[in-house]
N, C-alpha and C positions, 0 to 999 in steps of 0.2 A: 350889460350888454345896454345900450342907450333906451330907454322906455319909448319915448317919441319915436326913435326910428323903428322899434319893435311895433310900435301902433301902426304906425305908415307901410310896413311889409306885409302886414297881413291880407290874406285875401278876404274878399265881403265873406259873412257867413254862406253857408248853402244849406238848406233845409229840406229833408226828403222825407214824407209819410205816406208809406205806399197804402192804395187802398186793402184793408182790413179784411183779410177773406178766410182768417178763425184756420188758421193752420195749428192744430191741438188747441185750441181756446174754446173754454168751455161757458164762459160769462163774457161777453164782448164790452158789456158795460165796465165789469170789475176792470177790464183790460183799459179800455179805453180811460177812464178813470186814472189807475194807474200812471197811465203815460202822461196825463195831467199832469198831477203830484208829481212826476219825476222834472217833469218844465220847471215846476215851481222850484225844485229844490236845487236847483241849477244856478251855478254864478250867472248874474244876467249878459255877463260878455259871451257865454256859451249857446245860450237857449235857443238859439236861428240855426246851432250848428246840430241839431238831434237828424237822425237817420230812424225810422221805425219801420221794418218790412224785412219779411222772410225769415221771422222769428229773430231778429238781429234788429238789436236797439244800441245804438253808441250816440257819444257826444265827440263835440270838441275835433272831430276830424274833419281833411280838407274837402271831402266826396267827391275828388278830382270826376269821376264819370258825368257829374248830373251837369258839369261846368262845360262839358263838350257838346256840341247840338246833335250830334246824331243822337246820342243817352237820352237829351233830354225830349229831340222826337220821338224816339219809343216809345218814352213814356205818353204822350201826348196821341200814340196811334190808336185811332177808333176801333180797329183793327184787330187788337191784343184786347185779350182778355184780362180779368182783374190779377190772376193767377200771373200769367206773363209779362205783367205790369209791376208785382212786387217782388218779381227774382231779377231786377235791374241791376244789380251788385252782382250777381251771380254771369248774367250775359256779358258786363263788364269784363272781369275777370277769364271766362272763354273766349271771349272774343280779342281782348288782349295777346293771349297764346297763341291763337288761330294768325292773327299777322306775324307774330315771333315766328312761326312755323314756316311761312310763306317763300323764306330764305332756303329752307331743309330740303334735302331729295323726299320725293314721296308725294301721296297723294293723302285726302282729305276723310275722312270719317265719319257719319252720324249714326250710333246703334241706340235706335229708338228716337227717330225724328219726329212723331206721332204726327199735328197737323202741319211739320214743316215750318213752324215760326222760327225757330232756332237756328235751324239752315239758314231761313231767307235772310236774317239778321247780319248772319256771317258772310252771306254771299256781299250784300250791300258793303258792308263792312272790308271786305276782303275782294283784291281781285283776281280769284282763280283764275279765271281763262288766261290773263296776263302773264302769270307764272306758270302756265300748262297743265294744270293739276285738276286732277277731276277727285267729285264731290259726290261719295258713294251713302246714302243715304238706307239704311235698314228699319224695318218695321214690319208687324204682323198686321197692323192696321185694322184689327179686330181684338175683340175680348172673347176669352173661351173660357168655361164653368170651372175651377180650378186652377186658373190660373195664378202664379205666385205674386203679379202683380195684381194693383187695384185696379179696378172698372175706373175709365175716365169718359168724361160726354160724347167727346167726340167718336168714341170708339162703339156706340150706339148708332151710328151714319154708317148705314151700309155701302156706303161711294167714296169713304174715308180712302180708300186707296185710289182712287181714280180722281179724287179732288188733289191730292198730292202728284200725281204725274200733271194734273193741268196746273197748278203752282210753279210748276217748274220746269215747264213746256219750250219756254225762250232759252233754256241755257241747256246747252250743247256739253257742256260739261257735267252734267247733274244725272246721276244714277239711281233712279229707284228702285231699290229690291224688296219687294214682299218675303216675307217666309220666317222660320222663326230661328233667330240665331244661336250658335252661329250655322246650322246647319244651310241657312242661306248663303253663307261663305261659298258654297260651289257656287253658285252664279254667278256673281260675281265678288273679287278680293283681289284687289292691289298687290301686285311683289314689292313696292317699296311705300311707306308710310310715314308721312309728318306728322300729321295730328288726328286722335281719334276724341270724341267725345263721347262716352259714352252713360245714356239715360235710360235703361231699360227694367230698371225696379226689380232685378230679378237676380238675386245671388249666383244662381249655378252658371246662367247665362253668361252675363259678364264675367266670371270666372274663364270658364271655356271660353270664351272670345278673347279675353287678354293672353290667355296661354297662345295663341294664334298669331294676335297682332305682334306681341312684343318680339318674335325674331325679325317680322318686317320693319319692325319701326326702326326709323333712323338714327345715326347717333343726333342728341341733342334733340330729338322727336317729344311731341306731348301726348300724353292721354288726360283727360279732366274727366273726374267722374261726378257726375252730377250728385250722387246721394252718400259719396263714401261716408261722410263725418258727423250723417244724424243718426242720432241714435236708434229713432225708431227703425234704421236699416242697417242695425249691425250686424246681420246679418252678411249682407255683402262686402264690410269691411273684413271680417273673417275670414270671408272665400278667398278675397282679392290679394289681401297681406301672403299670404302665401305662395302665391302665384308670382306676384313681384319678386318677391326673395328667393324663389328659383330662379330667374335672370339677373341676380345681383344688383337689385334696385328697390326701392321704397317708393309708399305713396305720402306724400305730406297734409294731413288735414288742414282746410284753410276755415277761418271763421265762417264763412258763409255755409258752410257743410259740405261742400267740395272737397275733392281729390285731387290732387296734382303730382303726375309721375313724369318726371324726366329721363331720357335713356341715357342711362353715362358712356 
């Protein structure tokens, strides 16, 4: 290929370094030094293509999502905490498949909605109302001693559930469902599902939920698992894989630590 043409055809370099929030990092000074040395070791042509965030370090990638104003605006949103900003690549993957699911029969589920940040981003990106889809948001909205998942900052807020309900009060197609999954499915659970996102950090609850979701998941429907590929959450992979296999499918591990299941 003509070298001059190849140079002209390249996109401008895109760089992304997320707030370093210390996922499994004991010495931030050494980590920052390592990133500095890594950049210096790279060919100058690709140094400005580096991505650092969410336990993921890459270079020489197009980073398509940071070229999209929607995602760049998300990163600079003052309402997002450092953790929510650092997982922007995960958010991009999640919303990509959420958009794809708009033409599939069924409704949307968010299992482990927490403060509702991911759900709100999805609603901004995908016009669920236009496609006549309900969005069910499940969470226990509290932390209990002995819980399988770790306590998060918002769990100390006794008004967490009320705040999430208020956050989505203008959306007629959003149903906030409190309680333990899958028991809370008795309160609300659609007959047809096009898209589901699991982020409960609880292997047993996610496995039981998947066993109920897959029979109702439409053909070509999607399930995204937030923690499937994270070594620290290996228990989720071990619990989920047999359920997927039971229904003749499997879960693809993604470099972001997520998992993707597509209904055959």
